[in-house]
N, C-alpha and C positions, 0 to 999 in steps of 0.2 A: 566597328570596334569601339568607337568613342561612345556610342549609345549604350553598348553592353557595359562598359566601364562605369558609366553614370548610374546604370540600373543597379549594379553591384554595390556601389557606394550608398545608394538609397536604402537597399536592403540592410546593409550594415548599420546605418543610422537607426532604422526601425528596430533592429535587434537590440541596439544600445538603449533605446527608449523603453523597450519592453522589460529589460533587465532592471532598469532603474525605477520602474513603476511600482507603486505601493502593492503590498501583498493582498489587499482587499479588492483589487480591481477585477473586473470581469475578463473572461478569456477573450483575447483579441482574435481578429479574423486570421491573422498570420498563424497564431497558435493552433487555431482550429484546422488550418490547412496542413500544418506539419505534424499534427497529432497522429500517432499510429492507429488510433481507434478509441472508442468509448471505454471508460473505466468500468470495472466490475461494480456491482451494487454496493459492496462494502466500502469502496473508495469513491463513490459517486459524488459525495459532498466536496471532494477536492478537485473535481474536474474543471472548475472555473478558475483554478489557481495552480498552474503548473509548478510554481516555486514551492508548493507544499511538499512535493516529492522529488523535484529535480533541481539541481544547481547548474546554472548556465555554464557551459564549457568545462564542466568538472565531473566526469563520469566516476572518478574514484570515490566521490563522496556519497554514492548511491546507498551503499550498505549502512553508512553512518546515519543517513536520514531515515532509513527504514527502522533502525534500532532506536532512533529518537522517539518514534511513535510506539513501537513494539518493545517497550522496556522489559517486560517479563522474559521475552525470548532473548533479548540481549543479555540479561542477567544469567540465563541458563547457559549460554555460550561461554560467557566469561568465567563461570564457576564450574563448568564441565558437568552440568546436571541436566536432567530432563532429556527429551528427545533431541533437541538441537545441540545440547552440550555433550551428549554421549555418542551420538551417531558420527562415526569417523568420516562420513561423506559430506558432512556439513561444514567442518572446519575449513576456513579459507575460501569458501565458495560464495559467489555472489547470490544475494537473495533471489534475484530474478531467474536464477538457474532453475529453481523449483516453482517459484511463485511468479508466473507471468501475468502481465497486465495489458490493458488496451485491447482486450478480446471481446468486449461487450458486457452489458449488464449481467447477463446470465452466466458468464464465465466463472469457473471455480478457481479460487486462488489457492486452495489446498487440495491437491489431488494425490491420493495414495490408495493402495489396495489393502483393505482391512484384513483380508485372508493371509497376506504375506507380511503384514506388519510385525516387526520384532518388538514385542512389549518389554523385552529385557533392556532395551535402550531407553526406557523411561525410569521414573523413580518408583514404579510399582510393577516388578516382574510378576507374571501370572504363573501360579503353581496350583497343583491339585485340581479341585473342582472349578476354580476360577478359569481354567483353560477352556471349559465348555460353555461359559457364560457368553451370551451375545453382547456385542459392543454397546448397543443401545441400553442395556440393563444398567450400566454405570455411567455412560456418557449420554446425557440428556440431549435430544435434538435441539440444534440451534445454540447450544452452550459450548464454550471452549472445552477442548479435550482435557486441558490441564486443570479444569475446574472440578473434575470428577473426584469424589472423596476417596481417601486412602485409609482412613481409620475404619475398623470393623463396624463400629456403630453407625457409620455413614450408610450402610446398606442393611445391617442386621438388627436394627433396633426392635423390629417386630418379633425377632427370634429370641430376644433376650428375656428369658423367663425370670431373671433376677431383677428386672426393672431398674437396672443401673446401679444396684446396691454394691456390686463387686467392681465398679469402675469400668472404664472404656476398653481395657486391655483384654478383649475376648480371647486373643491368641494364647493367653496363659493356660487356657484349658481346652479350647477348641482348635481343630486343625483345618488346614485348607483342603484336606481330602474329603471331609464331610463335616457339616455343622454338628450333626448328632454324634460324631465320633469325638469323644472328649478325652483329654489326658490331664490328670492333675496329680502331682507328686505330694501326697499328704505328709511325706517326710520333711517337707520344707516348712511345715507348720509346727506348732508347739506340741502336737499330738500325732506322732507317726503311728500308722496302723500296723499292729503286730498281731500274730496269732489269729484268734477268731475274729478280731476287729477287722482284719483284712478281708474277711469273707462277708462282712455285714454290708447291706445296701446303704447308700447315702441317706435314704429317707429314714433309716432306723434311728439315726441320731439327728439328722437335719429335717425336722418336721416341716419346716417352711424353707423358702429359698434364701432366708436371711442367715447365711452360714456363719457370719462373724459373731452372732449372739449365742452360738451353741456352747453349752458348758462343757468343761473337759474333766471334771472330777468324776471318779468312779461312781460315787453315790448318786450322781445326777441321773444315771441310767440303771444302776443296780440296787436301788434302795429296797426293792421288793425281794432281792436275793440275799439281803443282809440278815442272816440268822441271829446276829448279835444285837440287832435293833439299835445300832449306833453306839453300843457300849464300848467298842474298841476304836471309835473315832472314824473319820471319813477316809483314811488311807487304806482302802481295801487291798491295794497292790502289795502291802506288806506280807500278806499270806496268799492271796489269790494272784493268778497270772492271766495274761491275755490269751493264753492257749486254751484254757478251759476254766470255768468258774469252780468246778469240782474236778478232782479233789483239791482241797486247799493244803498248802504247805507253808511252813514258816522257816526262813533261813536264819537260824540263831547266830550265824557268823556275822550278820549285819549288826548285831547288838553290841559287839565288843567282847562277847563271851561265847566263842564257838564251842559247840558240843563235840568233844572227841573222846575216844576211849570209853570208859565206863559211864561218862556223862551222857553219851549218846543213847545209852540203854535205860536211863532213868526216866521215870514218868514226869510229866510237866508239873503235876501236883506235888512231887517231892520237893521242889524248890519254890513253886508258885502256889502258895496256900490260898484257898478261897477264890482262885481265879484272878487274883490281883497281880497281874504280870509286871506292872511297873514298880512294885515294891520289893522285888527280889534283889538281894545284894550279891554282887559278883565275887567278892573276896572268898578265899578258901576257908578262912576262919568262920564264915557265916554258916557253914555246914559241917566243917571238920574239926571244930574245937575239941570235941571229945576224943578225936583220933591223934591229937598233938601230944606225943610223949615228951616233947621238949618244953612243954608248959609255957610256950610263947617266948622263950629266951632267944630264939632265932628269928623272931619277928613273924609277921602274918604271911610272908611270901613262901608258903609251903612248896610251891611249884619249882623252887630253885633246886630241890632235891627229889621231891615226889612227882609222880606223873599221873595223868588222868586214867591210865590203863589199870593200875593197881596201886593202892595206897601203900601197901606193905613193901613193894619192890622199890627201895629207895636208891637212887643213883643221881649224882649231881653231874650235869652236862657242862663241863668247863668250857665247851665251845661256845656256849651262849654268853659268856662273859667278854668275848672278843679276844680271848687268850686260850686257844685250843691246846690241849696237852698232847704233844706228839713225841715220838722217839724216846729219849732218855727222860723227858719230863713226865711221861705217862707212868713211869715206874716209881716216881717219888711219892713220899707220903705228904698228906696235906700240911702237916706241921713243919715240913722242911721249908716251906715258903710262907705259910700263914701262921704267925705267932698269935696265940690267944690274947684277946684284949680284955680289959676290966669288964665288970658286970654292966649290962647283960653280956653273957658269953657269946660274942659275935666273932666271926672270922674277920681278921684284919687284912684288907687287900694290900699286897706289896706293890712295889714299882714294877712296871712291865718292861723296862729296858734291860737288855742282857747284862750290862755292867752292874745292875743291882745285885746280882748273884755271882757274876763271873769276873769281877774286877781283878781278883787274884790270878785268874787264868789268862789275862790279857798281856801277852808278851810284847805287844806294840806300845804299851804304856799310854794308851789313848790317842796315839798319833794318827790312827786311821778312823777316828771318830767313834761314836757310841753304837753304831749299827753293826754289831758283830755278825748278825745273820747274813750280811752281804757275802761272807766267805765261810762261816761256820754253820753247821746244821744241828738240829736237836738229836740226830742219831748218834753223833760222836763229835766232841769238841776238837779232837786232834786232827781228824781227817778234814782239813780245811780246803774248800774249793771256792772259786769265784765264777759265777755265771755272767759273763759279759753280755749275754743275750738279754739280760734284764735292764741293761743300760740303753742309752740312745744310740749306741753303736755296737750291734752284735758283730762278733769276729767270725767272718766266713772266709773260705778260700785261703789265700796266702796270708791274710791278716791273722789267721789262727796260729800261724807258726812264728809270729814275731814276738820277741821278748817284751814284757811289760815296760821295761825301762827305755825301750826304743821310742816310745811315745810319751810315757809319763816320767818326765825328768824331775818333777816335783810332786809332793803328796797329792793324791787324786781328790781328796776331800777339800783341798784348798784351791787347786788350780783346775778349772774346767777347760778341757781341750776343745778346740774347734774341730767338729766332725766333718767339715767339708773336704772333699777330695783334694782341692787345691792347697790345703794346708800342708800336705805332704808331697803331692805330685805336681806342683807347679812347674818344676823343671822337666817333667815328662810331657807337658802339654805342647804338642807340635802345632796346635791351632792358634797359638799366640793369644789365648783368651777370647777368641772370636765366638766360640760356642758356649761361653759361660762357665760356671763352676760345677755344673751337674754332670761330672764325668761319667757317673754310673748309668747315664742314659745309653751309652754305647759300650763302655768298658765294664768288665766284671772283676771280682776280687780274686778269681783263680789265676789269671795272668793279665798283665796290663796290655800286652799286644794282642795278637790274634787269639781266638776269633773275635771279631767286632760285630756287635748286633746294633742295627740302626733301622728304625721304622721311618722310611721316607714319607709315609703318608701323614706324618705329624708336621711336615714342612709345608710351605706354600706351593710345592711342586710334587704332588704324589706321582709315583711311577706307574703309569698305566700303559697297556698295550705293549708295543715294542720297546718302550722306555725301560720296562722292567728287566730286559735282557742286556741293556747297555752297561758296559763296565764303568765303574765309578770314575776312573781316570779319563774317560772320554769327555766328561763334562767338568770334572774337578781337576784342574792342572796342579793344584797344590793342596796341602791339608787345610788351607784357609777356605773351607767349603762354601762359605757365604759369598765368596767372590764370584761364584758361578752365576751366570745370567739365566733367567727363566723364560725370556722371550723366545718364541719359536725361531725368529730370524737369526738369533745368535748362533744357531746350529744349522738351520735349513735355508739360509739366504741363497746358497748356490743352487738349490732345487726349486726356487720360487720363480716360475715362469712369468708371474705378474710384475716382477720387479718392484714390489711394494705399492702397486697401484691401488689395491683395495685396503680400506682403512679398518675393516672388520678384524684384522689379525688372522694369521693362518688358522687358528682354532675355530674361526667362524665357519669354515668349510671342511677342513681336514681333521682327522682324528688320529690319536697315537697308535691305533691298531694297524692302520695302513695309510701311508701318505697319499697313495693314489686313489684310495676310496673316498671320493669327494662327496659330501652331502651338505645341502644348504636348504633350510626350510624358508622359502620365500613368503610363506603365510605369516611369518613373524615380523615382516616388514610392513610398511604402509601400503604396499602394492601386492596383495596376494595374486598368484598366477592362476586364473581360471579360464575356461574356454580355450580358444586358440592360443592365448598367451602361454599356456603350459607347454606348448611344443616349440616355442621360439628359442633358438640357441642363445645362450647368455651373451655372447659377443655381439649380437645384433643390437642390444641396448647398452651393454657395458663395454665401452671401448677405452683402452688405456689412454690416460690423459684427459678423458672427457669430464672427470669429476663426478659430482652427485647427479644421478639421472632423475630428470623430472618425471612425475607421475601423471602429468596431464596428458590427455589423449593427443592433443595437437603436437606434442613433442615428437611423436612418431608418425602420426596420421595427418599431418598438415597437407601432404600431397593428395590425400584421399578426400579432403573436405570439398565437396562440390558446391558448398554454400559460401565458400571464400570467407569464412569467419562470421557470416551474418547472424548465426545463431549462438555465437559465443563458444567458449572452450568446453562446455559441458556436453560432449558428444554422447556420453553414456545415457543421456536422457532419451535418446532415440535408438542408438546403436547398442549392440551387445558384443561381448567378447567371443561369442560363437562364430559370428560372421559380420562383416562390416555392412553387407548388403541386407536388404529386407528390414529396413528401419521401422520401428513402431512409433506411432504418433498418437498422442492423446488428444482427442477432439472435444 
């Protein structure tokens, strides 16, 4: 026993010396004896220095030391990007779980099945034709997988007939389904394709692949079609359309002088002499001076009384002045309101306020303001009515039977009443103001009490399933409705067999249609149930008082581990959820 004790002390001393030795020292005999085996070729240069990858007596630092060398991978994990950052099986797992070492120079540190690899867990999901491309097409042999290009030009430079003139964003026009299948929305340019332009081929306008240099003026393509030889300028679209070059039409309405009535039947030459379209004057007097029997005393605006249908049919449309003649006003003579003014004999415009003419008819002596039309109409001055529907507060239901003075205790044009329900019904509010001032949400103007309409879907607790049949009083003990609690346990605590053990809340498994119809999608958790796990009763893993269940295999299968933990907790590397037996081993 004494010799054994001295031997152990000597080994401990040697271990201490090895730990304190410089990092550049050669591998000792002891290290060679305890080494599990030769390193893979990628790590061979570190074989003479164990401290490059291992910290003595500190297994917890293993991942950190791996990340110190593999910084891009560490960054992916930290930022949740790339394969190591997006794959849910990587988070919290030791590097050695997938990347084993000391298996010899020829051992592969990265082992995966390309056929089953999920590219969606990378920064470049495969879609369309990319799904059929072999891995080696983008991932060069010997190069890191992350070094593969993700920009279109990384692989399709030789397919770019534009020679880079349109930039690197090939996906703006090309699709993943096929390189030759292109899509381009010409409407996003300054020249949307309309009419016959939409049927033209790209090469009709774009003679070369330099699309940005293509002119957009009509004349650039249609110079040979211009029968005017440029005499009317380059704006061909004034008369021609994209539907068809012929026949040409001219929209005179765009000139400020639309042709209506008899003007539409006139020849162009009647107004445009010698084809000089820009010299024509739009005023009536330019053509109708000889027809003016008033000799200009009413000014040049003949259209105030005459119309374009027939010069002799004279009628003045008073509605065009902003003061339409209706009711009794339509029967008045012009002189009743318009007194002739000195030369030139023009019509003098009177005031447009009612009191201009009806001051003597105003029995209110101006107390109700100048807007007589609020109660009086042009049909008859005496039959006065007031349409409360034109105000901010139409009178409906019981409000229509209330006398004016019940609300208006002072002149309406001086005192503006508050139209909120609470201004009159505060004493009727049994909710003590808890539901705000918008009483009309539930009550109506017909009767303050029943029937009450209320849409519970507008609250934080819509009534679904059996909740829709529950009486209001079952949840609301008083008219202070917001005092009712919305948590399931506030009503269903007595039917909860779990006694609050699960923190998901009742709604995590139960639904309002049927309390006993329990449903829970385990796939939304960190541990989807596949294989034999799908047939295991919930209580086998979730026991009251146990707290959060670990997702590690050893939490349930520690007794099945014939390796006694020698291969770590990553049982899924060899075993499957279909059966614990028949393990697969990568050689």
